C-alpha positions in Angstrom: 0.2 -0.4 0.2 1.2 3.7 -0.8 -0.5 6.8 -0.8 -0.1 6.7 -5.0 -2.5 4.0 -4.9 -5.5 3.9 -6.7 -8.6 3.8 -4.5 -11.0 1.3 -5.1 -14.1 3.3 -6.5 -11.7 5.0 -8.9 -11.1 1.6 -9.9 -14.7 0.8 -9.8 -15.4 3.5 -11.7 -12.8 3.1 -14.8 -14.0 -0.6 -15.2 -17.4 1.2 -15.7 -16.4 2.9 -18.2 -14.6 0.3 -20.0 -11.4 -0.2 -18.5 -11.2 -4.4 -17.4 -7.2 -3.7 -16.0 -8.9 -1.6 -13.5 -10.8 -4.6 -12.1 -8.0 -6.8 -12.8 -5.8 -4.3 -10.2 -9.1 -5.5 -7.7 -8.2 -8.6 -8.0 -5.0 -8.9 -7.9 -5.5 -6.9 -4.9 -7.5 -8.6 -2.6 -7.7 -12.1 -4.2 -5.3 -13.4 -1.7 -7.7 -12.0 1.3 -10.8 -13.3 -0.4 -9.1 -16.9 -0.7 -8.5 -17.2 2.8 -11.5 -16.1 3.9 -13.2 -18.5 2.3 -10.6 -21.4 3.1 -11.0 -20.1 6.8 -14.3 -21.8 6.6 -14.5 -24.9 3.7 -10.9 -25.7 4.9 -10.2 -27.1 0.9 -7.8 -25.4 -0.9 -9.3 -26.7 -4.3 -12.8 -25.5 -3.3 -11.9 -22.0 -2.0 -9.9 -21.6 -5.4 -13.3 -22.0 -7.1 -15.6 -20.1 -4.6 -13.0 -17.5 -5.1 -13.3 -17.5 -8.8 -17.1 -17.7 -8.0 -16.9 -14.3 -5.7 -15.0 -12.4 -8.2 -17.6 -13.5 -10.8 -20.7 -12.5 -9.2 -19.3 -8.7 -8.5 -18.9 -8.0 -11.6 -21.9 -9.4 -12.5 -23.4 -6.8 -9.5 -21.4 -4.3 -10.7 -22.5 -4.4 -14.3 -25.8 -4.3 -13.4 -25.8 -0.8 -11.7 -26.9 -2.4 -8.3 -23.2 -1.8 -6.7 -23.6 0.4 -3.6 -21.0 3.2 -4.1 -21.5 4.5 -0.7 -20.4 0.5 0.8 -16.3 0.1 1.1 -15.1 -2.6 -1.9 -13.0 -4.9 0.4 -16.2 -5.8 3.2 -18.6 -6.0 0.4 -16.7 -8.8 -1.4 -15.3 -10.4 1.8 -19.2 -10.9 2.4 -20.0 -12.4 -0.8 -16.7 -14.4 -0.6 -18.3 -15.7 2.8 -21.6 -16.0 1.9 -20.7 -18.4 -0.9 -18.6 -20.6 1.3 -21.6 -20.6 3.9 -23.8 -21.7 0.4 -21.4 -24.8 -0.4 -21.7 -25.4 3.5 -25.3 -25.6 3.5 -25.6 -27.9 -0.4 -23.1 -30.1 1.8 -25.5 -30.4 4.6 -23.1 -29.4 7.0 -22.4 -26.5 9.6 -19.7 -23.5 8.8 -17.0 -23.3 11.6 -14.6 -20.5 10.8 -10.9 -22.5 12.2 -7.5 -21.1 11.8 -5.8 -24.0 10.5 -1.9 -24.2 10.6 -1.4 -23.9 7.1 -3.3 -20.8 6.6 -1.8 -17.8 6.5 -4.2 -15.1 8.6 -1.9 -12.3 7.8 -0.6 -13.2 4.1 -1.3 -9.5 2.9 1.5 -7.9 4.4 4.2 -6.3 2.8 7.7 -6.6 3.6 9.7 -5.2 0.5 10.8 -1.9 2.4 11.7 -3.4 6.1 14.9 -4.8 7.2 15.8 -9.0 7.4 15.3 -8.2 11.1 12.3 -6.5 11.0 10.8 -8.6 8.7 11.9 -11.7 10.9 10.7 -9.9 14.1 7.1 -9.3 12.3 6.9 -13.4 11.0 7.5 -14.5 14.7 4.8 -12.3 15.7 2.7 -13.3 12.7 3.4 -17.2 13.5 2.5 -16.6 17.5 -0.8 -14.3 17.0 -1.8 -16.8 15.2 -1.4 -19.9 17.4 -2.5 -17.4 20.1 -6.1 -17.0 18.6 -6.2 -20.8 17.8 -6.4 -21.1 21.6 -9.4 -19.1 21.8 -13.0 -19.9 22.3 -14.7 -20.7 19.1 -16.9 -18.1 19.3 -14.3 -15.4 20.2 -12.1 -16.3 17.7 -15.0 -16.5 14.7 -15.7 -12.8 15.7 -12.5 -11.9 16.1 -11.8 -13.3 12.5 -15.1 -11.4 11.1 -13.7 -8.2 12.6 -10.2 -7.9 11.8 -9.4 -9.8 9.2 -12.9 -9.5 6.7 -13.4 -6.3 7.8 -17.2 -6.8 8.8 -19.0 -4.4 11.0 -20.6 -5.7 14.3 -23.7 -5.5 12.5 -22.8 -8.2 9.5 -21.4 -10.3 12.3 -24.4 -10.4 14.2 -26.5 -11.6 11.2 -24.0 -14.3 10.2 -23.5 -16.2 13.0 -27.3 -15.4 14.3 -26.8 -13.3 17.4 -27.3 -9.7 19.0 -24.9 -6.6 18.3 -24.4 -6.7 22.2 -23.3 -10.5 21.9 -21.6 -9.8 19.3 -19.6 -6.8 21.0 -19.2 -9.0 24.1 -17.6 -11.8 22.4 -15.1 -9.3 21.0 -14.4 -7.4 23.8 -13.4 -11.4 25.8 -11.8 -12.2 23.0 -8.9 -9.4 23.2 -8.9 -9.5 26.6 -8.1 -13.1 26.3 -5.5 -12.9 23.1 -3.9 -9.5 25.3 -3.7 -11.9 28.7 -1.9 -14.6 26.2 0.7 -12.1 24.6 1.6 -10.7 27.6 2.3 -14.8 28.7 4.0 -15.0 25.8 5.8 -12.1 25.8 4.4 -10.6 22.1 4.9 -7.3 21.6 1.3 -5.5 21.7 2.6 -2.5 19.2 4.1 -5.3 16.8 0.9 -7.0 16.9 -1.2 -4.0 16.0 1.2 -3.4 12.9 0.0 -6.9 12.2 -3.7 -6.4 12.8 
């Protein structure tokens, strides 16, 4: 990310005017995040790849039909499409979705270390790995809301709807997730400042 990066809204406007490359930029910007969002639920790389393609196809159809809400932010919007694709997949499979961070999932795989020193990169990678381990230890409901809020950028209203609870319950789970995570970080000597950079 740089201060000269073209805004999502501008890229969408360019795409609507016929610039196919503009949407390709959006795909490259967010495909890793959306893939991880989907894979956190389906836990199958090949299925996640298929659903990722379907997610962007649905996004294109929505934009081309004029139904895309310009007031909404693109990342939360397309994350929600991907999330719904994963949930629909589970319904078809007659299984219940659980957001679980597996060992091979790069929870924070969108970081760019290109301008950092080797030492800074090593420290951040170690913090990243430890955070993932600590998040895995949270109670499932807390882990789920933390993932949705910090990684999928979902609002608490969206989280409440997705998990079939009240907003107050979603807020409570988030509060306890952060309290528990900070306690574990302190015990494990994980820098809160470094963790904030990752989030």
